[in-house]
TORKOL-4160 file (C-alpha; in steps of 0.2 Angstrom, whole numbers, padded with zeros to 4 digits, m for minus):
373
<pt num="1" X="m0049" Y="m0034" Z="m0128"/>
<pt num="2" X="m0044" Y="m0029" Z="m0110"/>
<pt num="3" X="m0060" Y="m0026" Z="m0100"/>
<pt num="4" X="m0065" Y="m0009" Z="m0094"/>
<pt num="5" X="m0064" Y="m0012" Z="m0076"/>
<pt num="6" X="m0049" Y="m0014" Z="m0064"/>
<pt num="7" X="m0043" Y="m0031" Z="m0071"/>
<pt num="8" X="m0028" Y="m0042" Z="m0075"/>
<pt num="9" X="m0032" Y="m0057" Z="m0085"/>
<pt num="10" X="m0037" Y="m0070" Z="m0082"/>
<pt num="11" X="m0050" Y="m0064" Z="m0069"/>
<pt num="12" X="m0054" Y="m0075" Z="m0054"/>
<pt num="13" X="m0073" Y="m0076" Z="m0050"/>
<pt num="14" X="m0075" Y="m0069" Z="m0032"/>
<pt num="15" X="m0085" Y="m0078" Z="m0019"/>
<pt num="16" X="m0103" Y="m0074" Z="m0018"/>
<pt num="17" X="m0106" Y="m0067" Z="0000"/>
<pt num="18" X="m0121" Y="m0057" Z="0006"/>
<pt num="19" X="m0122" Y="m0039" Z="0010"/>
<pt num="20" X="m0112" Y="m0030" Z="0024"/>
<pt num="21" X="m0112" Y="m0043" Z="0038"/>
<pt num="22" X="m0110" Y="m0042" Z="0057"/>
<pt num="23" X="m0091" Y="m0043" Z="0054"/>
<pt num="24" X="m0092" Y="m0027" Z="0044"/>
<pt num="25" X="m0085" Y="m0035" Z="0029"/>
<pt num="26" X="m0087" Y="m0026" Z="0013"/>
<pt num="27" X="m0092" Y="m0039" Z="0001"/>
<pt num="28" X="m0099" Y="m0030" Z="m0014"/>
<pt num="29" X="m0091" Y="m0037" Z="m0030"/>
<pt num="30" X="m0092" Y="m0020" Z="m0038"/>
<pt num="31" X="m0075" Y="m0015" Z="m0030"/>
<pt num="32" X="m0065" Y="m0025" Z="m0043"/>
<pt num="33" X="m0047" Y="m0024" Z="m0044"/>
<pt num="34" X="m0033" Y="m0033" Z="m0053"/>
<pt num="35" X="m0039" Y="m0050" Z="m0050"/>
<pt num="36" X="m0057" Y="m0046" Z="m0047"/>
<pt num="37" X="m0055" Y="m0049" Z="m0028"/>
<pt num="38" X="m0066" Y="m0040" Z="m0015"/>
<pt num="39" X="m0061" Y="m0027" Z="m0002"/>
<pt num="40" X="m0054" Y="m0035" Z="0013"/>
<pt num="41" X="m0063" Y="m0035" Z="0030"/>
<pt num="42" X="m0062" Y="m0018" Z="0038"/>
<pt num="43" X="m0060" Y="m0026" Z="0055"/>
<pt num="44" X="m0049" Y="m0041" Z="0052"/>
<pt num="45" X="m0032" Y="m0042" Z="0046"/>
<pt num="46" X="m0036" Y="m0055" Z="0033"/>
<pt num="47" X="m0030" Y="m0051" Z="0016"/>
<pt num="48" X="m0042" Y="m0052" Z="0001"/>
<pt num="49" X="m0043" Y="m0068" Z="m0009"/>
<pt num="50" X="m0029" Y="m0072" Z="m0020"/>
<pt num="51" X="m0018" Y="m0057" Z="m0015"/>
<pt num="52" X="m0008" Y="m0051" Z="0001"/>
<pt num="53" X="m0009" Y="m0033" Z="0003"/>
<pt num="54" X="m0008" Y="m0029" Z="0021"/>
<pt num="55" X="0011" Y="m0027" Z="0022"/>
<pt num="56" X="0013" Y="m0017" Z="0007"/>
<pt num="57" X="m0002" Y="m0005" Z="0007"/>
<pt num="58" X="0002" Y="0013" Z="0012"/>
<pt num="59" X="m0014" Y="0021" Z="0018"/>
<pt num="60" X="m0019" Y="0037" Z="0009"/>
<pt num="61" X="m0027" Y="0054" Z="0013"/>
<pt num="62" X="m0043" Y="0057" Z="0004"/>
<pt num="63" X="m0052" Y="0074" Z="0002"/>
<pt num="64" X="m0070" Y="0073" Z="m0003"/>
<pt num="65" X="m0077" Y="0090" Z="m0009"/>
<pt num="66" X="m0096" Y="0091" Z="m0008"/>
<pt num="67" X="m0097" Y="0078" Z="0005"/>
<pt num="68" X="m0114" Y="0084" Z="0012"/>
<pt num="69" X="m0123" Y="0082" Z="m0004"/>
<pt num="70" X="m0134" Y="0068" Z="m0011"/>
<pt num="71" X="m0118" Y="0059" Z="m0019"/>
<pt num="72" X="m0106" Y="0065" Z="m0006"/>
<pt num="73" X="m0114" Y="0057" Z="0010"/>
<pt num="74" X="m0116" Y="0039" Z="0003"/>
<pt num="75" X="m0099" Y="0040" Z="m0005"/>
<pt num="76" X="m0091" Y="0046" Z="0011"/>
<pt num="77" X="m0099" Y="0031" Z="0020"/>
<pt num="78" X="m0091" Y="0019" Z="0007"/>
<pt num="79" X="m0074" Y="0028" Z="0009"/>
<pt num="80" X="m0075" Y="0026" Z="0028"/>
<pt num="81" X="m0075" Y="0007" Z="0025"/>
<pt num="82" X="m0060" Y="0007" Z="0014"/>
<pt num="83" X="m0044" Y="0001" Z="0023"/>
<pt num="84" X="m0033" Y="0010" Z="0010"/>
<pt num="85" X="m0038" Y="0026" Z="0018"/>
<pt num="86" X="m0030" Y="0034" Z="0033"/>
<pt num="87" X="m0039" Y="0051" Z="0034"/>
<pt num="88" X="m0055" Y="0056" Z="0025"/>
<pt num="89" X="m0057" Y="0075" Z="0025"/>
<pt num="90" X="m0075" Y="0080" Z="0021"/>
<pt num="91" X="m0078" Y="0097" Z="0014"/>
<pt num="92" X="m0094" Y="0107" Z="0010"/>
<pt num="93" X="m0101" Y="0124" Z="0011"/>
<pt num="94" X="m0113" Y="0119" Z="0025"/>
<pt num="95" X="m0119" Y="0104" Z="0035"/>
<pt num="96" X="m0103" Y="0094" Z="0033"/>
<pt num="97" X="m0098" Y="0094" Z="0052"/>
<pt num="98" X="m0113" Y="0083" Z="0056"/>
<pt num="99" X="m0109" Y="0071" Z="0042"/>
<pt num="100" X="m0092" Y="0069" Z="0049"/>
<pt num="101" X="m0098" Y="0067" Z="0067"/>
<pt num="102" X="m0110" Y="0053" Z="0061"/>
<pt num="103" X="m0097" Y="0044" Z="0051"/>
<pt num="104" X="m0084" Y="0046" Z="0065"/>
<pt num="105" X="m0094" Y="0034" Z="0076"/>
<pt num="106" X="m0092" Y="0019" Z="0063"/>
<pt num="107" X="m0078" Y="0008" Z="0070"/>
<pt num="108" X="m0066" Y="0008" Z="0056"/>
<pt num="109" X="m0048" Y="0014" Z="0056"/>
<pt num="110" X="m0052" Y="0029" Z="0044"/>
<pt num="111" X="m0050" Y="0045" Z="0053"/>
<pt num="112" X="m0064" Y="0058" Z="0048"/>
<pt num="113" X="m0064" Y="0076" Z="0049"/>
<pt num="114" X="m0076" Y="0090" Z="0043"/>
<pt num="115" X="m0072" Y="0106" Z="0035"/>
<pt num="116" X="m0084" Y="0120" Z="0031"/>
<pt num="117" X="m0083" Y="0134" Z="0019"/>
<pt num="118" X="m0069" Y="0143" Z="0010"/>
<pt num="119" X="m0058" Y="0147" Z="0025"/>
<pt num="120" X="m0057" Y="0128" Z="0029"/>
<pt num="121" X="m0054" Y="0122" Z="0011"/>
<pt num="122" X="m0035" Y="0122" Z="0013"/>
<pt num="123" X="m0036" Y="0111" Z="0029"/>
<pt num="124" X="m0046" Y="0098" Z="0019"/>
<pt num="125" X="m0034" Y="0098" Z="0005"/>
<pt num="126" X="m0017" Y="0099" Z="0012"/>
<pt num="127" X="m0008" Y="0083" Z="0011"/>
<pt num="128" X="m0022" Y="0074" Z="0001"/>
<pt num="129" X="m0016" Y="0060" Z="m0011"/>
<pt num="130" X="m0033" Y="0059" Z="m0019"/>
<pt num="131" X="m0046" Y="0073" Z="m0021"/>
<pt num="132" X="m0064" Y="0068" Z="m0026"/>
<pt num="133" X="m0076" Y="0081" Z="m0031"/>
<pt num="134" X="m0095" Y="0077" Z="m0032"/>
<pt num="135" X="m0099" Y="0095" Z="m0027"/>
<pt num="136" X="m0113" Y="0104" Z="m0037"/>
<pt num="137" X="m0132" Y="0104" Z="m0039"/>
<pt num="138" X="m0141" Y="0088" Z="m0044"/>
<pt num="139" X="m0151" Y="0085" Z="m0059"/>
<pt num="140" X="m0170" Y="0088" Z="m0058"/>
<pt num="141" X="m0184" Y="0082" Z="m0070"/>
<pt num="142" X="m0182" Y="0090" Z="m0087"/>
<pt num="143" X="m0164" Y="0094" Z="m0084"/>
<pt num="144" X="m0149" Y="0088" Z="m0094"/>
<pt num="145" X="m0132" Y="0088" Z="m0088"/>
<pt num="146" X="m0129" Y="0103" Z="m0099"/>
<pt num="147" X="m0142" Y="0112" Z="m0089"/>
<pt num="148" X="m0131" Y="0111" Z="m0074"/>
<pt num="149" X="m0116" Y="0119" Z="m0082"/>
<pt num="150" X="m0119" Y="0137" Z="m0076"/>
<pt num="151" X="m0119" Y="0133" Z="m0058"/>
<pt num="152" X="m0107" Y="0118" Z="m0057"/>
<pt num="153" X="m0094" Y="0125" Z="m0069"/>
<pt num="154" X="m0091" Y="0139" Z="m0056"/>
<pt num="155" X="m0090" Y="0127" Z="m0042"/>
<pt num="156" X="m0078" Y="0116" Z="m0050"/>
<pt num="157" X="m0067" Y="0130" Z="m0055"/>
<pt num="158" X="m0066" Y="0137" Z="m0037"/>
<pt num="159" X="m0062" Y="0120" Z="m0030"/>
<pt num="160" X="m0049" Y="0116" Z="m0043"/>
<pt num="161" X="m0041" Y="0133" Z="m0039"/>
<pt num="162" X="m0040" Y="0126" Z="m0021"/>
<pt num="163" X="m0032" Y="0110" Z="m0026"/>
<pt num="164" X="m0019" Y="0120" Z="m0036"/>
<pt num="165" X="m0015" Y="0130" Z="m0020"/>
<pt num="166" X="m0016" Y="0116" Z="m0007"/>
<pt num="167" X="m0014" Y="0099" Z="m0015"/>
<pt num="168" X="m0006" Y="0102" Z="m0032"/>
<pt num="169" X="0001" Y="0084" Z="m0033"/>
<pt num="170" X="m0015" Y="0075" Z="m0029"/>
<pt num="171" X="m0025" Y="0064" Z="m0041"/>
<pt num="172" X="m0041" Y="0073" Z="m0045"/>
<pt num="173" X="m0057" Y="0063" Z="m0048"/>
<pt num="174" X="m0071" Y="0074" Z="m0055"/>
<pt num="175" X="m0089" Y="0068" Z="m0053"/>
<pt num="176" X="m0098" Y="0085" Z="m0055"/>
<pt num="177" X="m0108" Y="0086" Z="m0070"/>
<pt num="178" X="m0107" Y="0089" Z="m0085"/>
<pt num="179" X="m0091" Y="0079" Z="m0084"/>
<pt num="180" X="m0088" Y="0083" Z="m0102"/>
<pt num="181" X="m0085" Y="0101" Z="m0098"/>
<pt num="182" X="m0080" Y="0101" Z="m0079"/>
<pt num="183" X="m0064" Y="0090" Z="m0083"/>
<pt num="184" X="m0058" Y="0103" Z="m0095"/>
<pt num="185" X="m0062" Y="0117" Z="m0083"/>
<pt num="186" X="m0052" Y="0108" Z="m0070"/>
<pt num="187" X="m0038" Y="0105" Z="m0082"/>
<pt num="188" X="m0037" Y="0123" Z="m0088"/>
<pt num="189" X="m0038" Y="0130" Z="m0070"/>
<pt num="190" X="m0023" Y="0119" Z="m0065"/>
<pt num="191" X="m0014" Y="0123" Z="m0080"/>
<pt num="192" X="m0016" Y="0142" Z="m0077"/>
<pt num="193" X="m0009" Y="0139" Z="m0059"/>
<pt num="194" X="0006" Y="0130" Z="m0067"/>
<pt num="195" X="0003" Y="0113" Z="m0058"/>
<pt num="196" X="m0007" Y="0103" Z="m0072"/>
<pt num="197" X="m0002" Y="0085" Z="m0074"/>
<pt num="198" X="m0014" Y="0078" Z="m0087"/>
<pt num="199" X="m0011" Y="0060" Z="m0080"/>
<pt num="200" X="m0019" Y="0066" Z="m0063"/>
<pt num="201" X="m0036" Y="0074" Z="m0069"/>
<pt num="202" X="m0049" Y="0060" Z="m0071"/>
<pt num="203" X="m0067" Y="0062" Z="m0075"/>
<pt num="204" X="m0077" Y="0048" Z="m0067"/>
<pt num="205" X="m0087" Y="0039" Z="m0080"/>
<pt num="206" X="m0088" Y="0022" Z="m0070"/>
<pt num="207" X="m0107" Y="0023" Z="m0068"/>
<pt num="208" X="m0109" Y="0021" Z="m0087"/>
<pt num="209" X="m0099" Y="0005" Z="m0085"/>
<pt num="210" X="m0108" Y="m0001" Z="m0070"/>
<pt num="211" X="m0125" Y="0002" Z="m0079"/>
<pt num="212" X="m0119" Y="m0006" Z="m0095"/>
<pt num="213" X="m0113" Y="m0022" Z="m0086"/>
<pt num="214" X="m0129" Y="m0023" Z="m0076"/>
<pt num="215" X="m0141" Y="m0021" Z="m0091"/>
<pt num="216" X="m0131" Y="m0033" Z="m0101"/>
<pt num="217" X="m0132" Y="m0046" Z="m0087"/>
<pt num="218" X="m0150" Y="m0043" Z="m0085"/>
<pt num="219" X="m0154" Y="m0045" Z="m0104"/>
<pt num="220" X="m0144" Y="m0061" Z="m0106"/>
<pt num="221" X="m0148" Y="m0069" Z="m0089"/>
<pt num="222" X="m0129" Y="m0068" Z="m0084"/>
<pt num="223" X="m0121" Y="m0066" Z="m0067"/>
<pt num="224" X="m0116" Y="m0048" Z="m0067"/>
<pt num="225" X="m0100" Y="m0052" Z="m0058"/>
<pt num="226" X="m0094" Y="m0060" Z="m0074"/>
<pt num="227" X="m0099" Y="m0046" Z="m0086"/>
<pt num="228" X="m0088" Y="m0033" Z="m0092"/>
<pt num="229" X="m0092" Y="m0019" Z="m0105"/>
<pt num="230" X="m0081" Y="m0005" Z="m0110"/>
<pt num="231" X="m0089" Y="0012" Z="m0112"/>
<pt num="232" X="m0080" Y="0026" Z="m0121"/>
<pt num="233" X="m0083" Y="0044" Z="m0127"/>
<pt num="234" X="m0090" Y="0055" Z="m0114"/>
<pt num="235" X="m0102" Y="0056" Z="m0100"/>
<pt num="236" X="m0118" Y="0063" Z="m0107"/>
<pt num="237" X="m0132" Y="0057" Z="m0119"/>
<pt num="238" X="m0126" Y="0051" Z="m0135"/>
<pt num="239" X="m0107" Y="0054" Z="m0130"/>
<pt num="240" X="m0109" Y="0038" Z="m0119"/>
<pt num="241" X="m0105" Y="0024" Z="m0131"/>
<pt num="242" X="m0105" Y="0006" Z="m0123"/>
<pt num="243" X="m0095" Y="m0006" Z="m0134"/>
<pt num="244" X="m0107" Y="m0021" Z="m0133"/>
<pt num="245" X="m0097" Y="m0030" Z="m0146"/>
<pt num="246" X="m0082" Y="m0030" Z="m0134"/>
<pt num="247" X="m0092" Y="m0037" Z="m0119"/>
<pt num="248" X="m0086" Y="m0052" Z="m0110"/>
<pt num="249" X="m0092" Y="m0065" Z="m0110"/>
<pt num="250" X="m0096" Y="m0062" Z="m0128"/>
<pt num="251" X="m0115" Y="m0059" Z="m0130"/>
<pt num="252" X="m0125" Y="m0058" Z="m0146"/>
<pt num="253" X="m0138" Y="m0044" Z="m0149"/>
<pt num="254" X="m0148" Y="m0040" Z="m0164"/>
<pt num="255" X="m0146" Y="m0023" Z="m0171"/>
<pt num="256" X="m0163" Y="m0018" Z="m0163"/>
<pt num="257" X="m0158" Y="m0025" Z="m0147"/>
<pt num="258" X="m0141" Y="m0017" Z="m0147"/>
<pt num="259" X="m0148" Y="0000" Z="m0151"/>
<pt num="260" X="m0161" Y="m0001" Z="m0138"/>
<pt num="261" X="m0149" Y="m0006" Z="m0125"/>
<pt num="262" X="m0137" Y="0007" Z="m0130"/>
<pt num="263" X="m0151" Y="0020" Z="m0128"/>
<pt num="264" X="m0155" Y="0014" Z="m0111"/>
<pt num="265" X="m0137" Y="0015" Z="m0105"/>
<pt num="266" X="m0136" Y="0033" Z="m0112"/>
<pt num="267" X="m0153" Y="0038" Z="m0104"/>
<pt num="268" X="m0151" Y="0029" Z="m0088"/>
<pt num="269" X="m0148" Y="0045" Z="m0078"/>
<pt num="270" X="m0164" Y="0052" Z="m0084"/>
<pt num="271" X="m0173" Y="0036" Z="m0080"/>
<pt num="272" X="m0168" Y="0038" Z="m0062"/>
<pt num="273" X="m0172" Y="0057" Z="m0061"/>
<pt num="274" X="m0189" Y="0053" Z="m0068"/>
<pt num="275" X="m0192" Y="0039" Z="m0056"/>
<pt num="276" X="m0188" Y="0050" Z="m0041"/>
<pt num="277" X="m0200" Y="0063" Z="m0047"/>
<pt num="278" X="m0190" Y="0078" Z="m0042"/>
<pt num="279" X="m0183" Y="0070" Z="m0026"/>
<pt num="280" X="m0166" Y="0068" Z="m0033"/>
<pt num="281" X="m0155" Y="0060" Z="m0046"/>
<pt num="282" X="m0144" Y="0044" Z="m0047"/>
<pt num="283" X="m0135" Y="0048" Z="m0030"/>
<pt num="284" X="m0133" Y="0030" Z="m0023"/>
<pt num="285" X="m0127" Y="0022" Z="m0039"/>
<pt num="286" X="m0116" Y="0036" Z="m0043"/>
<pt num="287" X="m0108" Y="0035" Z="m0025"/>
<pt num="288" X="m0106" Y="0016" Z="m0028"/>
<pt num="289" X="m0097" Y="0019" Z="m0045"/>
<pt num="290" X="m0086" Y="0033" Z="m0038"/>
<pt num="291" X="m0081" Y="0022" Z="m0023"/>
<pt num="292" X="m0076" Y="0008" Z="m0035"/>
<pt num="293" X="m0066" Y="0020" Z="m0046"/>
<pt num="294" X="m0058" Y="0028" Z="m0030"/>
<pt num="295" X="m0053" Y="0010" Z="m0025"/>
<pt num="296" X="m0044" Y="0007" Z="m0041"/>
<pt num="297" X="m0035" Y="0024" Z="m0040"/>
<pt num="298" X="m0029" Y="0020" Z="m0022"/>
<pt num="299" X="m0023" Y="0003" Z="m0027"/>
<pt num="300" X="m0013" Y="0010" Z="m0041"/>
<pt num="301" X="m0006" Y="0023" Z="m0030"/>
<pt num="302" X="0000" Y="0009" Z="m0019"/>
<pt num="303" X="0009" Y="0001" Z="m0033"/>
<pt num="304" X="m0004" Y="m0012" Z="m0039"/>
<pt num="305" X="0000" Y="m0017" Z="m0057"/>
<pt num="306" X="m0012" Y="m0018" Z="m0072"/>
<pt num="307" X="m0026" Y="m0008" Z="m0064"/>
<pt num="308" X="m0038" Y="m0004" Z="m0079"/>
<pt num="309" X="m0053" Y="0008" Z="m0078"/>
<pt num="310" X="m0062" Y="0019" Z="m0090"/>
<pt num="311" X="m0060" Y="0037" Z="m0087"/>
<pt num="312" X="m0063" Y="0054" Z="m0096"/>
<pt num="313" X="m0046" Y="0062" Z="m0098"/>
<pt num="314" X="m0035" Y="0072" Z="m0109"/>
<pt num="315" X="m0028" Y="0060" Z="m0122"/>
<pt num="316" X="m0023" Y="0056" Z="m0140"/>
<pt num="317" X="m0034" Y="0040" Z="m0141"/>
<pt num="318" X="m0045" Y="0049" Z="m0153"/>
<pt num="319" X="m0038" Y="0062" Z="m0165"/>
<pt num="320" X="m0054" Y="0073" Z="m0165"/>
<pt num="321" X="m0055" Y="0075" Z="m0146"/>
<pt num="322" X="m0043" Y="0083" Z="m0133"/>
<pt num="323" X="m0053" Y="0074" Z="m0119"/>
<pt num="324" X="m0060" Y="0057" Z="m0121"/>
<pt num="325" X="m0066" Y="0042" Z="m0110"/>
<pt num="326" X="m0057" Y="0026" Z="m0114"/>
<pt num="327" X="m0048" Y="0012" Z="m0105"/>
<pt num="328" X="m0033" Y="0017" Z="m0096"/>
<pt num="329" X="m0020" Y="0008" Z="m0085"/>
<pt num="330" X="m0018" Y="0017" Z="m0069"/>
<pt num="331" X="m0002" Y="0019" Z="m0059"/>
<pt num="332" X="0006" Y="0029" Z="m0045"/>
<pt num="333" X="0005" Y="0045" Z="m0055"/>
<pt num="334" X="m0012" Y="0043" Z="m0062"/>
<pt num="335" X="m0014" Y="0037" Z="m0080"/>
<pt num="336" X="0000" Y="0026" Z="m0084"/>
<pt num="337" X="m0005" Y="0021" Z="m0102"/>
<pt num="338" X="m0019" Y="0021" Z="m0114"/>
<pt num="339" X="m0027" Y="0005" Z="m0121"/>
<pt num="340" X="m0033" Y="0005" Z="m0139"/>
<pt num="341" X="m0051" Y="0006" Z="m0143"/>
<pt num="342" X="m0051" Y="m0010" Z="m0152"/>
<pt num="343" X="m0062" Y="m0015" Z="m0166"/>
<pt num="344" X="m0080" Y="m0007" Z="m0166"/>
<pt num="345" X="m0095" Y="m0014" Z="m0174"/>
<pt num="346" X="m0103" Y="m0003" Z="m0188"/>
<pt num="347" X="m0116" Y="0004" Z="m0176"/>
<pt num="348" X="m0103" Y="0008" Z="m0163"/>
<pt num="349" X="m0092" Y="0017" Z="m0176"/>
<pt num="350" X="m0107" Y="0027" Z="m0182"/>
<pt num="351" X="m0110" Y="0031" Z="m0163"/>
<pt num="352" X="m0092" Y="0037" Z="m0161"/>
<pt num="353" X="m0093" Y="0047" Z="m0177"/>
<pt num="354" X="m0110" Y="0054" Z="m0172"/>
<pt num="355" X="m0104" Y="0061" Z="m0155"/>
<pt num="356" X="m0091" Y="0072" Z="m0163"/>
<pt num="357" X="m0101" Y="0088" Z="m0163"/>
<pt num="358" X="m0108" Y="0087" Z="m0146"/>
<pt num="359" X="m0092" Y="0081" Z="m0137"/>
<pt num="360" X="m0082" Y="0094" Z="m0146"/>
<pt num="361" X="m0094" Y="0107" Z="m0141"/>
<pt num="362" X="m0094" Y="0101" Z="m0122"/>
<pt num="363" X="m0075" Y="0101" Z="m0121"/>
<pt num="364" X="m0074" Y="0119" Z="m0129"/>
<pt num="365" X="m0087" Y="0126" Z="m0118"/>
<pt num="366" X="m0077" Y="0120" Z="m0103"/>
<pt num="367" X="m0061" Y="0127" Z="m0109"/>
<pt num="368" X="m0068" Y="0143" Z="m0113"/>
<pt num="369" X="m0077" Y="0145" Z="m0096"/>
<pt num="370" X="m0060" Y="0141" Z="m0087"/>
<pt num="371" X="m0051" Y="0154" Z="m0097"/>
<pt num="372" X="m0063" Y="0169" Z="m0097"/>
<pt num="373" X="m0059" Y="0183" Z="m0086"/>
């Protein structure tokens, strides 16, 4: 099966460099694309291993809405290091000008600007090729993603309205939880404005993939760079379904081990919230995953072929769900193709069947919220 990461087969194993070095080279292997190469140096003109991109890459304008928050700030830093970006427009309701000033001192070619409040939303969005929305309140101990709905739903609807007005052709990456509901909200809002393109409204579920790959590698003593695990369904609790039977390289788990690992992946967000003891949620790992997904979207915008990721989008992959997270091929206009789910183990099929009520409810809640007066 095609792996649920940006990838063309066969994958080439990347070099194993250290963290960001004095040369400001981004070396984290999580930014995987078609041949699993790494981001090139943000200072040198050297092309990444195995691929020459410098002459063909057209840098893009990216708007980050919610840039002063716990996810927004580290995500803005990672985006500032991306040579595919020309302009990075940071938007929030407060404190974003300071974030922009701080980032603007970093010696990369990405131009950073800060935009505060509704009056400046248009300036942040106009001309954007990619809009990323991490805006909203974070989870706290005892909260589920659903508990965030009443606050974050309104925020996403407002920002999606702004996108419809100022950047109707942009690809939209939605991070704000609960993704199972906020993606339908954005879709319905854009639809009401007459600018909806289902290929371009993408729920970011990459953190589930990142966690699945990390936990599988830890459990089996593997190099995480070599591990790929598809994750389908949704982005909350039991709707998160890692397909351990489709992991590469192939790994064997007992029924009990697979059940425990699946449960850990599903509850990983709660694990972080409880560990931070009220001081935040999974902001750093989410920023990392969102930057990886943005990298794939930007590569596809630039014409890179066979860029594959998991994302929560409107699709016909599963007949019971209008929106569903699965493997897609990204292209210049967003989702280019949907890949089949492949063969599921009996436990995975049971998990898929078992999420029906919750995922259907989440989607319906988002649609109804978007369409209420």
